[in-house]
VOKEPA-700374 format. One record per residue: x, y, z of N, C-alpha, C in turn; residue in one letter; residue number from 0. Coordinates in nm, 3 decimals, padded with zeros to 5 digits, m for minus. Layout:
N
n.c1:n.c2:n.c3:ca.c1:ca.c2:ca.c3:c.c1:c.c2:c.c3:residuo:num
X:Y:Z:X:Y:Z:X:Y:Z:a:NUM;
...
//
This chain:
290
n.c1:n.c2:n.c3:ca.c1:ca.c2:ca.c3:c.c1:c.c2:c.c3:residuo:num
00.775:02.569:04.934:00.707:02.502:04.823:00.757:02.558:04.690:m:0;
00.789:02.470:04.594:00.841:02.511:04.464:00.735:02.589:04.386:t:1;
00.778:02.701:04.327:00.686:02.784:04.247:00.726:02.774:04.100:h:2;
00.635:02.722:04.016:00.660:02.708:03.872:00.577:02.812:03.798:i:3;
00.641:02.882:03.704:00.573:02.987:03.628:00.611:02.977:03.481:e:4;
00.512:02.986:03.393:00.536:02.997:03.249:00.509:03.141:03.211:v:5;
00.608:03.205:03.149:00.596:03.348:03.118:00.673:03.382:02.992:r:6;
00.653:03.503:02.944:00.727:03.553:02.829:00.873:03.573:02.869:v:7;
00.965:03.531:02.781:01.108:03.544:02.810:01.149:03.690:02.816:a:8;
01.251:03.715:02.897:01.307:03.850:02.910:01.456:03.845:02.877:r:9;
01.512:03.959:02.843:01.653:03.966:02.804:01.744:03.910:02.912:a:10;
01.709:03.934:03.038:01.794:03.888:03.148:01.789:03.737:03.170:e:11;
01.702:03.666:03.097:01.696:03.519:03.108:01.806:03.450:03.028:d:12;
01.871:03.524:02.941:01.962:03.465:02.843:02.070:03.378:02.909:r:13;
02.138:03.428:03.008:02.249:03.355:03.068:02.204:03.222:03.127:e:14;
02.092:03.224:03.199:02.042:03.101:03.260:01.999:03.000:03.155:a:15;
01.935:03.048:03.048:01.888:02.960:02.941:02.006:02.896:02.868:v:16;
02.103:02.976:02.830:02.217:02.922:02.755:02.297:02.823:02.839:l:17;
02.295:02.840:02.969:02.369:02.749:03.057:02.316:02.607:03.048:a:18;
02.182:02.590:03.041:02.130:02.452:03.034:02.112:02.404:02.890:f:19;
02.138:02.492:02.792:02.130:02.450:02.651:02.265:02.413:02.592:c:20;
02.374:02.443:02.661:02.506:02.432:02.599:02.547:02.290:02.564:q:21;
02.485:02.191:02.627:02.523:02.051:02.600:02.410:01.972:02.534:d:22;
02.321:02.041:02.463:02.209:01.972:02.398:02.259:01.864:02.302:t:23;
02.358:01.899:02.219:02.422:01.804:02.129:02.572:01.805:02.154:w:24;
02.642:01.715:02.088:02.787:01.708:02.107:02.854:01.841:02.074:d:25;
02.799:01.912:01.975:02.859:02.038:01.932:02.801:02.158:02.006:w:26;
02.703:02.136:02.091:02.643:02.248:02.164:02.497:02.268:02.128:g:27;
02.460:02.391:02.091:02.321:02.423:02.057:02.322:02.551:01.974:d:28;
02.208:02.578:01.908:02.197:02.699:01.826:02.118:02.810:01.896:y:29;
02.070:02.785:02.017:01.985:02.882:02.084:02.055:03.017:02.100:i:30;
02.185:03.016:02.126:02.257:03.143:02.141:02.255:03.225:02.013:d:31;
02.245:03.158:01.897:02.246:03.229:01.769:02.110:03.289:01.734:m:32;
02.004:03.236:01.793:01.869:03.283:01.758:01.801:03.354:01.875:v:33;
01.868:03.363:01.989:01.805:03.420:02.108:01.748:03.559:02.082:w:34;
01.828:03.650:02.030:01.783:03.787:02.008:01.669:03.791:01.905:e:35;
01.682:03.711:01.801:01.578:03.706:01.697:01.446:03.658:01.756:e:36;
01.449:03.551:01.833:01.327:03.498:01.892:01.270:03.590:01.999:w:37;
01.358:03.650:02.077:01.313:03.737:02.186:01.237:03.858:02.132:l:38;
01.279:03.906:02.015:01.220:04.027:01.958:01.135:03.999:01.835:n:39;
01.083:03.878:01.826:01.007:03.834:01.709:00.863:03.886:01.714:d:40;
00.825:03.981:01.628:00.688:04.032:01.631:00.586:03.931:01.582:p:41;
00.633:03.829:01.507:00.543:03.727:01.455:00.537:03.604:01.544:q:42;
00.594:03.613:01.663:00.595:03.495:01.749:00.608:03.530:01.894:g:43;
00.638:03.429:01.973:00.655:03.449:02.117:00.755:03.347:02.171:q:44;
00.844:03.393:02.256:00.941:03.308:02.324:00.901:03.298:02.471:l:45;
00.878:03.177:02.518:00.837:03.155:02.656:00.944:03.080:02.733:l:46;
00.948:03.104:02.863:01.032:03.025:02.952:00.944:02.972:03.064:v:47;
00.985:02.859:03.118:00.926:02.808:03.242:01.031:02.826:03.349:a:48;
00.994:02.889:03.458:01.089:02.913:03.566:01.047:02.840:03.693:s:49;
01.145:02.799:03.769:01.123:02.736:03.899:01.187:02.825:04.005:v:50;
01.105:02.875:04.094:01.151:02.969:04.196:01.227:03.086:04.134:d:51;
01.175:03.132:04.020:01.230:03.250:03.955:01.344:03.226:03.859:g:52;
01.393:03.102:03.849:01.506:03.071:03.762:01.457:02.996:03.638:v:53;
01.485:03.046:03.515:01.442:02.977:03.393:01.506:02.839:03.381:p:54;
01.422:02.738:03.358:01.473:02.601:03.344:01.421:02.533:03.217:v:55;
01.342:02.604:03.138:01.290:02.548:03.012:01.247:02.663:02.922:a:56;
01.247:02.637:02.792:01.201:02.740:02.698:01.146:02.675:02.572:l:57;
01.068:02.753:02.497:01.017:02.712:02.366:00.972:02.836:02.292:s:58;
00.971:02.827:02.159:00.938:02.941:02.074:00.827:02.903:01.977:h:59;
00.739:02.997:01.950:00.634:02.982:01.849:00.643:03.097:01.751:m:60;
00.630:03.065:01.622:00.625:03.171:01.521:00.507:03.146:01.429:q:61;
00.437:03.254:01.396:00.330:03.248:01.297:00.394:03.253:01.158:m:62;
00.390:03.141:01.086:00.449:03.136:00.952:00.358:03.202:00.850:l:63;
00.228:03.188:00.871:00.128:03.256:00.789:00.020:03.306:00.886:t:64;
m00.085:03.362:00.832:m00.193:03.411:00.917:m00.262:03.298:00.993:e:65;
m00.251:03.175:00.942:m00.323:03.063:01.005:m00.235:02.947:01.048:t:66;
m00.105:02.951:01.019:m00.015:02.840:01.050:00.090:02.883:01.152:d:67;
00.097:02.810:01.263:00.197:02.836:01.367:00.300:02.724:01.369:a:68;
00.424:02.759:01.401:00.532:02.661:01.409:00.595:02.669:01.547:w:69;
00.605:02.554:01.615:00.668:02.546:01.746:00.808:02.488:01.732:l:70;
00.903:02.543:01.806:01.042:02.502:01.789:01.123:02.535:01.915:e:71;
01.244:02.480:01.919:01.339:02.517:02.023:01.301:02.475:02.164:g:72;
01.225:02.367:02.178:01.188:02.323:02.312:01.311:02.266:02.384:l:73;
01.342:02.323:02.498:01.456:02.278:02.578:01.414:02.274:02.725:r:74;
01.456:02.172:02.796:01.428:02.160:02.939:01.558:02.123:03.011:v:75;
01.588:02.193:03.117:01.705:02.164:03.200:01.701:02.016:03.241:h:76;
01.813:01.944:03.228:01.814:01.800:03.262:01.761:01.769:03.402:p:77;
01.781:01.858:03.497:01.736:01.832:03.634:01.586:01.851:03.653:d:78;
01.519:01.903:03.550:01.376:01.935:03.565:01.289:01.865:03.461:y:79;
01.342:01.761:03.399:01.264:01.688:03.301:01.163:01.595:03.369:r:80;
01.062:01.555:03.291:00.955:01.467:03.340:00.875:01.531:03.454:r:81;
00.864:01.662:03.448:00.784:01.735:03.547:00.672:01.815:03.482:q:82;
00.647:01.790:03.353:00.537:01.855:03.284:00.568:01.992:03.229:g:83;
00.695:02.034:03.232:00.729:02.168:03.185:00.714:02.179:03.033:l:84;
00.752:02.075:02.960:00.740:02.079:02.814:00.594:02.094:02.773:a:85;
00.507:02.018:02.835:00.364:02.028:02.803:00.309:02.166:02.840:k:86;
00.351:02.218:02.954:00.303:02.349:02.996:00.344:02.458:02.897:a:87;
00.467:02.451:02.849:00.514:02.549:02.750:00.438:02.536:02.619:l:88;
00.426:02.413:02.570:00.355:02.393:02.443:00.209:02.436:02.452:n:89;
00.144:02.403:02.563:00.004:02.444:02.580:m00.009:02.595:02.579:d:90;
00.083:02.664:02.646:00.078:02.810:02.649:00.102:02.870:02.511:a:91;
00.193:02.809:02.434:00.220:02.859:02.299:00.101:02.834:02.207:l:92;
00.032:02.723:02.224:m00.086:02.696:02.142:m00.197:02.797:02.172:l:93;
m00.212:02.834:02.298:m00.310:02.936:02.334:m00.275:03.068:02.266:v:94;
m00.144:03.103:02.267:m00.101:03.227:02.203:m00.122:03.220:02.052:e:95;
m00.093:03.103:01.993:m00.113:03.086:01.849:m00.260:03.105:01.812:a:96;
m00.349:03.047:01.890:m00.492:03.062:01.863:m00.536:03.208:01.880:m:97;
m00.479:03.275:01.978:m00.512:03.416:01.998:m00.475:03.499:01.875:r:98;
m00.369:03.455:01.805:m00.322:03.527:01.687:m00.392:03.480:01.559:r:99;
m00.482:03.384:01.570:m00.558:03.341:01.454:m00.517:03.210:01.391:g:100;
m00.424:03.137:01.454:m00.378:03.010:01.396:m00.487:02.905:01.399:a:101;
m00.498:02.831:01.290:m00.589:02.717:01.284:m00.513:02.584:01.284:t:102;
m00.382:02.591:01.257:m00.297:02.473:01.262:m00.166:02.509:01.330:y:103;
m00.112:02.412:01.405:00.022:02.425:01.461:00.103:02.304:01.419:a:104;
00.231:02.325:01.394:00.318:02.215:01.352:00.451:02.224:01.426:r:105;
00.523:02.113:01.428:00.656:02.108:01.487:00.730:01.988:01.429:l:106;
00.861:01.986:01.444:00.943:01.875:01.394:01.021:01.813:01.509:a:107;
01.032:01.680:01.506:01.104:01.607:01.609:01.194:01.505:01.541:i:108;
01.319:01.496:01.586:01.409:01.395:01.532:01.360:01.256:01.571:h:109;
01.372:01.162:01.479:01.318:01.028:01.499:01.378:00.956:01.620:a:110;
01.499:00.994:01.659:01.564:00.928:01.772:01.519:00.985:01.906:e:111;
01.444:01.094:01.904:01.396:01.156:02.028:01.262:01.094:02.067:n:112;
01.268:00.970:02.110:01.146:00.895:02.137:01.063:00.954:02.250:q:113;
01.128:01.011:02.350:01.053:01.070:02.461:00.964:01.184:02.412:r:114;
01.019:01.272:02.328:00.940:01.383:02.275:00.828:01.334:02.184:s:115;
00.857:01.230:02.106:00.755:01.174:02.018:00.638:01.119:02.100:i:116;
00.668:01.048:02.207:00.563:00.992:02.292:00.476:01.102:02.352:e:117;
00.540:01.207:02.402:00.465:01.318:02.463:00.377:01.386:02.359:i:118;
00.434:01.408:02.240:00.361:01.477:02.134:00.239:01.397:02.090:t:119;
00.258:01.269:02.064:00.147:01.186:02.018:00.041:01.169:02.126:e:120;
00.082:01.172:02.250:m00.013:01.160:02.361:m00.100:01.285:02.374:r:121;
m00.051:01.395:02.319:m00.123:01.522:02.330:m00.192:01.561:02.199:n:122;
m00.235:01.459:02.123:m00.324:01.477:02.009:m00.259:01.543:01.887:f:123;
m00.128:01.527:01.872:m00.062:01.571:01.750:m00.059:01.454:01.653:w:124;
m00.076:01.484:01.526:m00.078:01.382:01.420:00.047:01.393:01.335:r:125;
00.111:01.278:01.306:00.229:01.282:01.220:00.186:01.311:01.077:r:126;
00.236:01.422:01.023:00.196:01.466:00.890:00.292:01.420:00.782:a:127;
00.414:01.385:00.819:00.514:01.346:00.721:00.651:01.353:00.784:g:128;
00.752:01.355:00.702:00.887:01.362:00.755:00.987:01.398:00.647:g:129;
01.105:01.436:00.692:01.213:01.466:00.598:01.344:01.415:00.655:f:130;
01.437:01.389:00.565:01.571:01.349:00.605:01.669:01.444:00.539:i:131;
01.768:01.486:00.614:01.863:01.585:00.563:01.969:01.519:00.476:l:132;
01.988:01.576:00.358:02.093:01.536:00.266:02.173:01.660:00.228:y:133;
02.297:01.638:00.190:02.379:01.750:00.141:02.476:01.699:00.035:s:134;
02.517:01.792:m00.051:02.613:01.759:m00.156:02.682:01.887:m00.199:a:135;
02.810:01.880:m00.235:02.879:02.000:m00.282:02.829:02.043:m00.419:p:136;
02.841:02.172:m00.445:02.805:02.224:m00.577:02.898:02.165:m00.683:a:137;
02.846:02.152:m00.805:02.924:02.097:m00.916:02.917:02.194:m01.033:v:138;
03.031:02.232:m01.086:03.033:02.326:m01.198:02.965:02.264:m01.320:a:139;
02.891:02.345:m01.392:02.821:02.299:m01.512:02.920:02.275:m01.625:t:140;
02.901:02.165:m01.696:02.984:02.133:m01.812:02.895:02.118:m01.934:t:141;
02.958:02.116:m02.049:02.881:02.100:m02.173:02.817:01.962:m02.181:s:142;
02.870:01.866:m02.101:02.815:01.731:m02.103:02.707:01.711:m01.996:e:143;
02.662:01.820:m01.935:02.562:01.809:m01.828:02.438:01.737:m01.876:a:144;
02.376:01.661:m01.784:02.255:01.587:m01.819:02.139:01.684:m01.839:q:145;
02.022:01.626:m01.852:01.903:01.709:m01.872:01.891:01.812:m01.761:e:146;
01.861:01.936:m01.801:01.858:02.047:m01.706:01.716:02.086:m01.669:r:147;
01.705:02.140:m01.551:01.577:02.198:m01.509:01.563:02.337:m01.571:t:148;
01.444:02.390:m01.565:01.419:02.527:m01.608:01.342:02.598:m01.499:q:149;
01.362:02.729:m01.488:01.291:02.806:m01.389:01.144:02.821:m01.428:l:150;
01.056:02.803:m01.332:00.913:02.819:m01.357:00.879:02.967:m01.377:a:151;
00.776:02.992:m01.453:00.724:03.127:m01.474:00.579:03.131:m01.424:t:152;
00.523:03.250:m01.405:00.382:03.258:m01.362:00.287:03.179:m01.450:p:153;
00.321:03.164:m01.577:00.234:03.089:m01.668:00.230:02.940:m01.634:a:154;
00.328:02.892:m01.555:00.334:02.750:m01.519:00.254:02.716:m01.394:d:155;
00.201:02.816:m01.324:00.141:02.794:m01.193:00.030:02.689:m01.196:l:156;
m00.065:02.702:m01.286:m00.177:02.608:m01.290:m00.130:02.466:m01.318:e:157;
m00.032:02.452:m01.407:00.020:02.319:m01.438:00.089:02.258:m01.316:e:158;
00.161:02.341:m01.240:00.226:02.293:m01.118:00.123:02.247:m01.016:i:159;
00.017:02.325:m00.999:m00.089:02.287:m00.905:m00.153:02.155:m00.947:i:160;
m00.181:02.140:m01.075:m00.239:02.015:m01.125:m00.145:01.897:m01.100:d:161;
m00.015:01.921:m01.121:00.085:01.815:m01.099:00.085:01.771:m00.952:y:162;
00.086:01.868:m00.861:00.090:01.835:m00.719:m00.038:01.765:m00.674:l:163;
m00.149:01.800:m00.734:m00.276:01.736:m00.699:m00.277:01.588:m00.738:n:164;
m00.195:01.551:m00.835:m00.187:01.412:m00.880:m00.066:01.339:m00.820:m:165;
00.017:01.410:m00.746:00.142:01.355:m00.695:00.119:01.255:m00.582:s:166;
00.204:01.153:m00.577:00.205:01.060:m00.464:00.293:01.111:m00.350:n:167;
00.393:01.191:m00.385:00.486:01.243:m00.284:00.423:01.355:m00.203:i:168;
00.352:01.444:m00.268:00.296:01.563:m00.203:00.214:01.529:m00.078:f:169;
00.116:01.438:m00.084:00.039:01.408:00.037:00.119:01.332:00.142:p:170;
00.219:01.256:00.099:00.296:01.175:00.194:00.386:01.261:00.283:s:171;
00.413:01.385:00.242:00.493:01.476:00.323:00.407:01.586:00.384:v:172;
00.276:01.566:00.380:00.187:01.664:00.440:00.174:01.792:00.361:g:173;
00.218:01.791:00.234:00.210:01.911:00.152:00.293:02.025:00.204:g:174;
00.412:01.993:00.260:00.494:02.095:00.325:00.625:02.120:00.252:l:175;
00.668:02.243:00.259:00.797:02.289:00.207:00.882:02.332:00.326:y:176;
01.007:02.286:00.332:01.092:02.313:00.448:01.205:02.410:00.415:y:177;
01.229:02.500:00.509:01.346:02.587:00.505:01.375:02.629:00.648:v:178;
01.502:02.630:00.684:01.542:02.663:00.822:01.470:02.577:00.925:d:179;
01.452:02.449:00.892:01.389:02.351:00.982:01.245:02.385:01.017:y:180;
01.179:02.461:00.932:01.038:02.494:00.951:00.960:02.446:00.830:r:181;
00.838:02.399:00.854:00.755:02.347:00.746:00.643:02.443:00.709:g:182;
00.640:02.483:00.583:00.539:02.575:00.532:00.442:02.500:00.442:y:183;
00.314:02.523:00.460:00.213:02.462:00.374:00.229:02.513:00.231:s:184;
00.237:02.422:00.135:00.254:02.461:m00.005:00.118:02.502:m00.061:i:185;
00.089:02.628:m00.050:m00.036:02.686:m00.098:m00.014:02.750:m00.234:s:186;
m00.122:02.792:m00.297:m00.109:02.865:m00.423:m00.025:02.990:m00.403:d:187;
m00.047:03.058:m00.290:00.026:03.182:m00.262:00.175:03.155:m00.245:a:188;
00.210:03.045:m00.177:00.352:03.012:m00.159:00.417:02.981:m00.293:l:189;
00.348:02.904:m00.376:00.402:02.872:m00.509:00.422:02.998:m00.591:l:190;
00.324:03.086:m00.590:00.334:03.210:m00.667:00.452:03.294:m00.620:q:191;
00.470:03.303:m00.489:00.581:03.380:m00.432:00.715:03.324:m00.477:k:192;
00.731:03.192:m00.467:00.859:03.132:m00.502:00.883:03.131:m00.654:h:193;
00.778:03.125:m00.732:00.795:03.139:m00.877:00.848:03.278:m00.910:i:194;
00.789:03.378:m00.848:00.832:03.516:m00.872:00.977:03.538:m00.829:e:195;
01.020:03.468:m00.725:01.156:03.483:m00.674:01.253:03.386:m00.741:e:196;
01.206:03.313:m00.842:01.288:03.219:m00.920:01.346:03.108:m00.832:q:197;
01.260:03.050:m00.751:01.299:02.940:m00.664:01.237:02.807:m00.705:h:198;
01.156:02.806:m00.810:01.087:02.683:m00.851:01.150:02.631:m00.980:v:199;
01.197:02.506:m00.975:01.267:02.444:m01.088:01.182:02.331:m01.144:y:200;
01.166:02.330:m01.275:01.083:02.229:m01.341:01.168:02.139:m01.430:l:201;
01.133:02.012:m01.432:01.195:01.917:m01.525:01.088:01.875:m01.624:l:202;
01.112:01.905:m01.750:01.018:01.866:m01.856:01.083:01.760:m01.944:r:203;
01.009:01.653:m01.963:01.054:01.547:m02.055:00.932:01.492:m02.127:r:204;
00.953:01.456:m02.251:00.844:01.401:m02.333:00.724:01.495:m02.336:w:205;
00.754:01.624:m02.346:00.650:01.727:m02.360:00.553:01.732:m02.242:d:206;
00.603:01.698:m02.124:00.518:01.709:m02.006:00.604:01.739:m01.883:r:207;
00.539:01.785:m01.778:00.609:01.811:m01.652:00.637:01.677:m01.584:l:208;
00.766:01.651:m01.559:00.807:01.521:m01.506:00.859:01.531:m01.362:d:209;
00.867:01.651:m01.311:00.914:01.669:m01.174:00.940:01.815:m01.145:g:210;
00.958:01.847:m01.018:00.983:01.986:m00.981:01.052:01.993:m00.845:l:211;
01.107:02.110:m00.817:01.170:02.133:m00.688:01.152:02.279:m00.650:a:212;
01.150:02.304:m00.519:01.150:02.441:m00.467:01.276:02.455:m00.384:i:213;
01.361:02.550:m00.420:01.489:02.568:m00.352:01.524:02.715:m00.348:a:214;
01.577:02.760:m00.237:01.612:02.901:m00.220:01.746:02.913:m00.147:e:215;
01.811:03.028:m00.155:01.936:03.047:m00.082:01.915:03.028:00.068:p:216;
02.002:02.949:00.131:01.992:02.927:00.275:02.027:03.056:00.349:a:217;
01.953:03.084:00.455:01.975:03.210:00.527:02.093:03.202:00.623:t:218;
02.123:03.084:00.674:02.230:03.072:00.773:02.351:02.995:00.720:r:219;
02.345:02.949:00.596:02.458:02.877:00.537:02.479:02.928:00.394:r:220;
02.599:02.908:00.343:02.628:02.952:00.207:02.593:02.841:00.109:k:221;
02.466:02.810:00.101:02.424:02.702:00.014:02.284:02.722:m00.038:g:222;
02.243:02.627:m00.120:02.108:02.627:m00.176:02.024:02.532:m00.092:l:223;
01.916:02.582:m00.035:01.829:02.502:00.051:01.715:02.445:m00.031:s:224;
01.714:02.313:m00.045:01.610:02.243:m00.121:01.502:02.195:m00.024:l:225;
01.384:02.255:m00.033:01.280:02.227:00.065:01.168:02.137:00.018:g:226;
01.159:02.114:m00.114:01.059:02.020:m00.167:01.108:01.969:m00.301:y:227;
01.092:01.839:m00.323:01.127:01.780:m00.452:01.023:01.674:m00.485:i:228;
00.993:01.661:m00.613:00.889:01.568:m00.657:00.925:01.518:m00.795:d:229;
00.884:01.398:m00.825:00.909:01.342:m00.957:00.823:01.221:m00.981:g:230;
00.801:01.189:m01.107:00.715:01.075:m01.140:00.785:00.941:m01.120:t:231;
00.920:00.945:m01.111:00.996:00.821:m01.094:01.132:00.856:m01.035:a:232;
01.207:00.754:m00.996:01.336:00.776:m00.934:01.431:00.852:m01.027:i:233;
01.421:00.825:m01.159:01.510:00.891:m01.254:01.487:01.042:m01.256:e:234;
01.363:01.085:m01.258:01.336:01.228:m01.263:01.380:01.298:m01.135:s:235;
01.361:01.234:m01.020:01.407:01.292:m00.894:01.559:01.302:m00.893:i:236;
01.626:01.198:m00.942:01.772:01.199:m00.949:01.822:01.311:m01.039:s:237;
01.759:01.328:m01.154:01.800:01.433:m01.247:01.786:01.572:m01.184:l:238;
01.676:01.594:m01.115:01.654:01.724:m01.052:01.756:01.746:m00.940:i:239;
01.774:01.645:m00.855:01.867:01.658:m00.742:02.009:01.687:m00.791:a:240;
02.050:01.619:m00.898:02.185:01.643:m00.949:02.195:01.780:m01.016:y:241;
02.092:01.818:m01.090:02.096:01.948:m01.157:02.102:02.062:m01.057:d:242;
02.042:02.045:m00.941:02.047:02.151:m00.841:02.189:02.171:m00.788:l:243;
02.273:02.072:m00.798:02.414:02.091:m00.764:02.479:02.184:m00.865:r:244;
02.440:02.172:m00.992:02.487:02.267:m01.093:02.430:02.405:m01.067:h:245;
02.303:02.410:m01.032:02.239:02.539:m01.005:02.309:02.611:m00.890:r:246;
02.347:02.535:m00.788:02.418:02.595:m00.674:02.549:02.656:m00.720:a:247;
02.622:02.585:m00.805:02.748:02.639:m00.857:02.724:02.764:m00.940:a:248;
02.620:02.761:m01.024:02.587:02.878:m01.106:02.556:03.000:m01.019:d:249;
02.499:02.976:m00.901:02.463:03.084:m00.809:02.577:03.116:m00.713:l:250;
02.694:03.054:m00.737:02.814:03.075:m00.655:02.790:03.034:m00.510:q:251;
02.721:02.924:m00.494:02.698:02.867:m00.361:02.783:02.742:m00.345:m:252;
02.812:02.709:m00.220:02.905:02.601:m00.192:02.842:02.462:m00.198:e:253;
02.714:02.452:m00.166:02.654:02.319:m00.158:02.502:02.327:m00.168:n:254;
02.441:02.210:m00.164:02.296:02.197:m00.158:02.262:02.127:m00.027:v:255;
02.173:02.186:00.051:02.120:02.123:00.171:01.975:02.087:00.143:l:256;
01.944:01.958:00.144:01.812:01.911:00.103:01.732:01.857:00.221:a:257;
01.608:01.903:00.230:01.510:01.845:00.321:01.430:01.745:00.237:y:258;
01.486:01.626:00.222:01.429:01.529:00.129:01.313:01.453:00.193:a:259;
01.204:01.433:00.120:01.093:01.352:00.172:01.144:01.217:00.220:p:260;
01.098:01.175:00.336:01.144:01.050:00.396:01.072:00.932:00.331:d:261;
01.109:00.906:00.206:01.050:00.798:00.128:01.163:00.719:00.063:l:262;
01.147:00.587:00.051:01.252:00.503:m00.007:01.287:00.550:m00.148:v:263;
01.187:00.584:m00.228:01.209:00.630:m00.364:01.302:00.751:m00.367:l:264;
01.277:00.847:m00.279:01.356:00.969:m00.276:01.495:00.943:m00.221:v:265;
01.503:00.863:m00.117:01.634:00.830:m00.060:01.724:00.764:m00.165:r:266;
01.668:00.668:m00.238:01.746:00.600:m00.341:01.792:00.698:m00.448:d:267;
01.706:00.793:m00.482:01.742:00.891:m00.584:01.859:00.977:m00.538:a:268;
01.854:01.024:m00.415:01.962:01.109:m00.362:02.091:01.031:m00.344:f:269;
02.079:00.908:m00.296:02.199:00.824:m00.281:02.266:00.801:m00.416:d:270;
02.185:00.791:m00.520:02.239:00.762:m00.653:02.311:00.877:m00.719:g:271;
02.292:01.000:m00.669:02.361:01.116:m00.729:02.453:01.181:m00.627:v:272;
02.507:01.097:m00.538:02.618:01.133:m00.450:02.586:01.242:m00.349:e:273;
02.466:01.235:m00.293:02.434:01.317:m00.175:02.466:01.234:m00.051:y:274;
02.504:01.301:00.055:02.526:01.234:00.183:02.407:01.261:00.274:s:275;
02.349:01.155:00.329:02.229:01.171:00.410:02.251:01.132:00.555:g:276;
02.170:01.189:00.643:02.174:01.150:00.783:02.109:01.013:00.799:e:277;
02.135:00.950:00.913:02.086:00.814:00.935:01.937:00.809:00.968:d:278;
01.886:00.914:01.032:01.747:00.911:01.077:01.676:01.039:01.035:a:279;
01.545:01.031:01.013:01.469:01.148:00.967:01.418:01.233:01.082:p:280;
01.358:01.344:01.044:01.276:01.425:01.135:01.130:01.399:01.098:y:281;
01.046:01.391:01.199:00.903:01.377:01.175:00.834:01.510:01.201:y:282;
00.743:01.545:01.112:00.664:01.666:01.131:00.527:01.627:01.187:c:283;
00.490:01.692:01.294:00.359:01.670:01.356:00.273:01.795:01.341:y:284;
00.144:01.775:01.329:00.053:01.889:01.321:m00.069:01.865:01.410:e:285;
m00.130:01.977:01.446:m00.249:01.970:01.532:m00.346:02.079:01.492:r:286;
m00.470:02.040:01.470:m00.573:02.138:01.439:m00.607:02.218:01.565:s:287;
m00.624:02.348:01.548:m00.657:02.435:01.660:m00.802:02.482:01.653:l:288;
m00.880:02.423:01.564:m01.021:02.460:01.551:m01.107:02.384:01.652:l:289;
//
């Protein structure tokens, strides 16, 4: 009789796991690059599902804040799909997240992965928003540069919060900021942190705040990672998106990688300032753990 077990991953599982992950996409998979990090993550847990002692599925959970958990890296061996292993792993990670104090869990799924979307929605996850990946090379600043953004200061915090509270984009993306394919709730604390680290860019026109962006150096690429952008109109979003290409050059970075809100207004803005976008978005799902 087949014995199925969900357990914490061990170092000796690596070879078996990488063997069934190597053909996830045409170019392979990233699991080999994050295995050690996930295995030894004090803020998370890496689980495997094994059949007769052999790992055939895995998934990782990380606590992004004291109350927000992020699930990622779900992989199932092709020969063992549709046997409930994905649900078993996710359920176990949600239990661990709750044990650590999480009140919300989130994850991202590519829009073309319909099987995962069906499973997720069937298990009481709610679609909170989505993003589409765009990229553009850095552009050197010239004297003819268009209107420029300015770095936010702590004195701007309340104005930024007021702006987001009135924004149409903010609620449509679930109030999330993305970096490294993870979604972070844009809280007062997150804004304050990124302002202090000079990651918040403001566009002021006509003596008022007309748009903003949060962008930081990418950890795994030599570029500027744009995780949230907002504007009162397509023009303001376009101006910010293009100016960040200058900002990337000023910071001696090669490009801008944008997690752009999956909205027609934003897509048109990015297309208009020569960003290249993927064909399909990622959807972010969330689930209350209360």
